[in-house]
N, C-alpha and C positions, 0 to 999 in steps of 0.2 A: 266563557264565563257569562252568566247572566249580568248585564250591567247594573241591574237593580240591587244586586247583592254587594256592589261596591262600598256603600256606606259602612256595612257590617265588617267587610274585609279591611277597610281603612282604620276602623276603631280597633278591630283585633290586632292588627300588626303594630299599630301605634302603641296601644296597650301593652303589648309583650315587649316592644323595644323599651318602654319606659320602665317596666318592671325589671328587665334584665339590666338596664342602666343602674337603677337603685341597688339591685343586688350586687353589681360590681363595686359599688361605692361602700355599701354597708356590710358587705359579705355575709356573714351567717345571720345576723341578727338586724332587722329593721325594726326600729324602736315603736312603730305603730301597728305591728302585726300584719297579717295577710290582708286584711280588709283595707288597712292604710296603704299598704304596698300597691294594691290595685288602684285605689283612689288616686294617689300621687303618680303612679305609673301612667294612668290614662292622661292626666294633665301634661306631664313631662313629655310623654310620647307624641302627643298632638303638637306640642310646641316644637318639637324636633320635625315632625312631618312638615309643618308649615314653613320651617326654615329651609328644609331640603326642596320643597316645592318651589319656593322663590330663587333658590340658588340655581336650580336646573332650569327654571323658567327664564330667568334673566340671561343666563348663559347661552341658551338656545334660541332666545327671542319668542318662544312659546311655551306652553305648559307641556309638561311630560309626566303624566301621572304615573305611567308604568315604570319609568326610570326611577322616579321618586319612590314608588312603593318598593322596588328592588333595593334601592340604596337604604332605606329605612330598615328593611329586613336584614341586610348585610351588617348595618350598624348594630342591630340587636344581637347578631351572631358574635360580633366583636365584643360587645358587652358580655354576653354569655361566656365566651372564653376567658375574659377578664375576671369574671366572677367565680371561676374555679370549675367551668365546665357543665355540661348539661346531664350527665348520667350519674354523677356522684351525689346529686341532691335534686329535689323537686324544684319546679319553677316557683311554686308558691309554698311557704312553710306552714301549711295547714294540715291538720289530720282530719280525714273524713269521718273518724269516729268521734269527733267532738260532741258531747252529749248536752241535752238541756239540762236546765237546774234540777237537782235532785228533789227539791220541795215540790209537793204536789201543786200548790196554788201558782208557784213560779213557773213550774213546767207548763201548766195550762195557760197561764198568762203569756208566757213567751211564744207558745205555739200560735195563739190567738193573734198576737202582734206580727208575727212572721206572715201569717195568712193575709192579714190586713195590709201589710207592706207590699206583698205581691199584687194585692188588689189595687192599691194606690199608685203603683209603679205602672202596671199593665194598662190601666185605664187611660193614663195620660199618653201612653204609646200609641193606642188605637186611635185617640182623639188627634194626637199630633200627625199621624199619618193621613187623616182625612181632612183636617183642616186646612185652608189656604194660607198663604202668607198675609195675615190679617192686620196686625197692629201698624199704626202709622209710621213710626220710626223704622219698623222692620223692612218695609217695602220702599220707603221714601229715602231712606238714609243708609242703613247697614247693607241690605241685600242688593242695592243698586251696583256696588262696586263687584260683589260676587258674580251677579248675573252678567254683568259687562265682561268680566274676566272670563267666565265660562263661555259666553256666547261668541266672543272673539278668539277664544284660545290664545289670548296675549296678556302679558303683564302690563296693562294700560296704566297711564298716569291720570290722576284727577287734579284739576287745577281751579282756582277761583273762577267764577263765571266771567269776570271781566277779562281775564287772561284768555279764557276760551273764546270769547267773542272777538278779541283782537287777533288771535292766531288760531282760528279753527284748523283742526286736524283730525284725521281718522284715527289717530293713535293717543289722542288726548280728550278726556272726558271731563264732565263737570256735573255737579249736582248741589243742592242747597247745604249738604252736609259734607262737602268734600274735604273738609279739614279734619274729620273724625279719624281717629287712629285706624289702621288697616288690620289689626290682628283678627278681630272678630269676623269681618267678611273673608278673610283668608282661611280661617277654620271651616266657615261654611263652604267655600270653594273646594277644599281638600275632601269634604264629605261627599261631594257629587262629581268630582273631577273626572272620574273613570266612567260616568254614565253617558248614555247616547243623547239624552235630553235632560233639561232642567226639570226636576219635579220638586214643588214646593214641600211636599210632606216628607220626602227623604231628606231635603236640605235642611230640615229642622232636626234631624236625629241628634246632632251634637248637643242640643239642649237637653235632650233626655239623658244622653250620656253624661253631660255635666252634672245633672241631678243625681244620677247612680254614684259618680265619683265623690260627691258631697257626702252622701249617705254612708258610703264606705269609709271615708275619711272620719266622720263623726263616730262610727261604730269602732274603728280601730283606735281612735284617740281615747274613747270611754273606757275600752277593754284594756288599753295600756296603762290607764290609771288605776287598774284593779277592779273596775266595776263588772258586775255580773252580766252574763248573757241577756237576762231579762231587763236590766237597766239600760244596757246598750241598745237593745232592740226598741225600747221604749222611747229613747232619745232620737233613734232614726225615724220612729213614726211620727213623733212631734214635729221633726223637720219636714217629713214628706207630706204631712197632712196640712201644712200651713197654706191657707187658701191662695194668697197672692203668689207664693213661690209656685204652687201648681199651675197657676194661671200662666205664669211666664214660661212654663214648659209646653203647655198646650198651645198657647198663643205665643209662640216662640218668635225670636227675632231681636230682643233687646239685649243690651250688654250687661245688665244689672245682676242677673242670676250669676254670671261668670265672675263678676267682681266679688259678689258675696262668697262664692265658692273659693276663690283664690285668698280672700281675706281670711276666711276661716281656716284653710289650709296653712296659712302663713301663721296664725296664732296658735293653732295646734302644734306646729313644728316648733315654733319658739317656746311655747310652754313647756314641752317636753325636753327641749334642748337646754333651757335654763335650769330645769330640774336636774337632769343629769350631767350638766355641764359638758355637753357633747357638742363638738364644734361642728361635725357632719350635719346633725339635725338643725342646728342653728342656721348653717349655710343653705339648707333645703328651704327653711322658712324665709330666709332672705331672698332667695331666688323667686319664690312665689310672690313676694312683695314687689320686686322690681318688675314683675310682668304686668302688674295691674294698670299702670299708666297706658300701656298699649292696647288696652281695651276701651277705656274711656277716661276723660279728664278727671272725673271724680276719683279714679284710681290714684292719681298723683297725690291726691290729698291723704288718702290713707297710707300710701307708701311713705310720704313725708313724715306722718305722725309715727309710723312704725320706725323710721329711722332715728327719729327723735328720742323714741322711748328705749332704744337699744341700750345706750350708755347708762341709762337710768335703772334698767331692770335687772342687770347683772349684780349679784351680791357684792357689796362694798367691802372695805377693810374690816377685818375682825369678823367676817361673816354677817355683816349686817344685811338684813333682808331688803328685798325691793320696796317693801312697805315704808321703810323709813327713808330711802332715797326719793321716792316718788311723792311723799306727802307734801314737801315744801313747794315744788313746782306745780302740783295739782291745785294747791290752795291759791298760789299766785294766779294760775290761769282762771280760777273761779272768780277771784276778785276783779281781773281785768274784764271778764265777761260781763259782770254785774255793773261795774262803772261804765263800760261801753253801751250796755242797754240803757242805763239811766240817762247818759248824754245824749243818745239818739232820740230817746223818748221826749226829752226836753226840747231838743232842736227841731224836731219834726222829721218827716220823710224826706229822703234823697238829699240831705244837707251836706253829705261829704262823698268824695269818690275814692275807692280803694281799687288799685290795680295790682293783680297778682300775676307772676310770670306763668305762661302756659294755661292758666285758668281764666284770665280775661279781666275785664273791668266791672267793678260792682258800685252801684250807688248806695251809700249807707243811709240807713234811716229805719226807724222802728215801724213795723207793719205786723206786729204780733196779734193774732186773733184767736183768742181762747176757744171759741166755738168751732173754728176750723180744725184746730189741733185736737180738740176733743172728739169731734166727729170722726176724724180719720184714724185716730189711734184707739178709741174706746167703744165707738158706736157701729161703724160699718163692719161688714163681714170679712175683711181682709186678713185679719191677724188673729182670729179667735180670741183668747184672753192674754195674749203674750205680753202687750204693753201694760196690763194690769199687774204683771208679775215681775216685770224688769226693775221698776223701783225698789221692791223688796229685795231681790237678789243682788242688786247693785249695792244697796246700803249694807247688807250682810257682808258682801265681798270687800267692801272698802273699809268697814269699821271693825270687823272680826277677824277670826282665823288668824292669829298672830304668827302661827307657825307654818302657815302656807302661803308664802309670797307668790306662789304661781297663780293662785286663785285672785290675789290682789292685782297681780299684772293684767289678768284678763279683764277684771272689773274696771281697773283704771283706764284702760285703753277703751273699753266700751262706753265708759261715762265720758271721756273726753270726745269720742266720736259722736256720741249723741249731742254733746255741747256744740260741736262744729255744725251738725245739722240744724239745731236750733238757731245758731248764729246766722247761718246763711238764709234760713227761711223765715227769719223774724226781724233781722237787723240788716238786710239788703232788699234791694229791688226784687230779689227772688221771693219775697213774701207774696207777690202776685200769683205765683205758681203753686203756692200752698193752698190758695183758695179752692182751686179745682182738685187739689189733692193728687194729681196724676204724678208730677215731679217728686212731690214730697214722699208719697208712697214708694216710689221707685228707689230713691236714694236710701229709705229705711229698709228697704229689701236687702240692701248691700250689707246692712248691719244686723238683720234679724237672724241669720244663722249663728253669728258669734253670740247674740243675746241668748239664744237657746243653749248653746254650748256652755256658756259661762253659768247659767242656772243649773245644768246637769252636773257640771264640775263641782259646783258649790255643794250640791245634794250629795255627790259621791264622797266629798271630803267629810261633811258632817256625818254621813253614814258610817264611814271608817273610824270615827273618833271614839 
């Protein structure tokens, strides 16, 4: 086999195993349709591949990509057997005869959107394959581990530079970001492990696959809500055409796209699970949430918020909606943020120190700059008009739609998430990173897919009223 085909083979086997695993759990009906099944299947299959890669590598003392691929395929066969066999039903519950909308303008608009989607997906593919590993953190932090593991063919340890200097060893490495979680470089390693040499272009394929999984989940989520093909295609195009998101695919190497994808997959599954009171879908969403801290530290923030929201989002006694349960804590959080901002403004910058487990220590103090926030949210070309529309959709989702607690749940989480971003970049010493906009835009990218999906869900509910 041509070793350059390994990334495609790795994606295909991982996705098939993930899809078969989901079919084994959900049996005949996956709540997010065939598109959601593919999107979630890729993510779960990739996690299983990384787990098997490390188990076989640690057991043998060196990487065994062929053994890992065979075990992953066998696991898929087991899932297929548990799910009821391969011959009695297709792998994907989709009919090839699915038609475009019957309305003339909707048919034309949907066809145009599909063509545009193919264009905005194929162009990043060509650019990704030709571009080197360019972004700073990509080659200085994340890819260092993947390249070291690939070059030595061993599961090496990375330690702080002080420990490395005191006890230099051929099996111990270091870099300035040695404490970064190892999931992302492990995914990158899995994508190239069967190749004869490291190639930057092919090592970035997982980011494009992550984008496709995100788009499939969005399509499946909107269709599961009863949205038409044209609305789902429009939502997917909104997502795929977001400038900063496309940049993180072409100039791949950062973890923010992955966190944004897993965060949205979490919220889509929880939204659907709460609506149907389906434990399996809720468990799927919770699994997506628990993975996020293994990508990057910010993932622990979103995971913690999701765990805090879970007991509040379930309908209370007498069928009370999540709206009634969430309003008091949200108002209390808003009051705390307002008081904190006022105190920090009065006392000046870096007046207090705040230490959080796993996240580190932050010097508290107001550094809010209206010009910086306005520039990066509303003026530069990173977001199109996204942040002009978010306040409107948030207000509508939090104040209206009394009989749609699911929309309120998405809106409340998005509002709290944006409040946390504002707190860190205006009320701690992280305000210095907001000036350049790089760190600010990257963490906003983690919430941007959810912001788009929340607006589309709101539109779908209003359309159906």
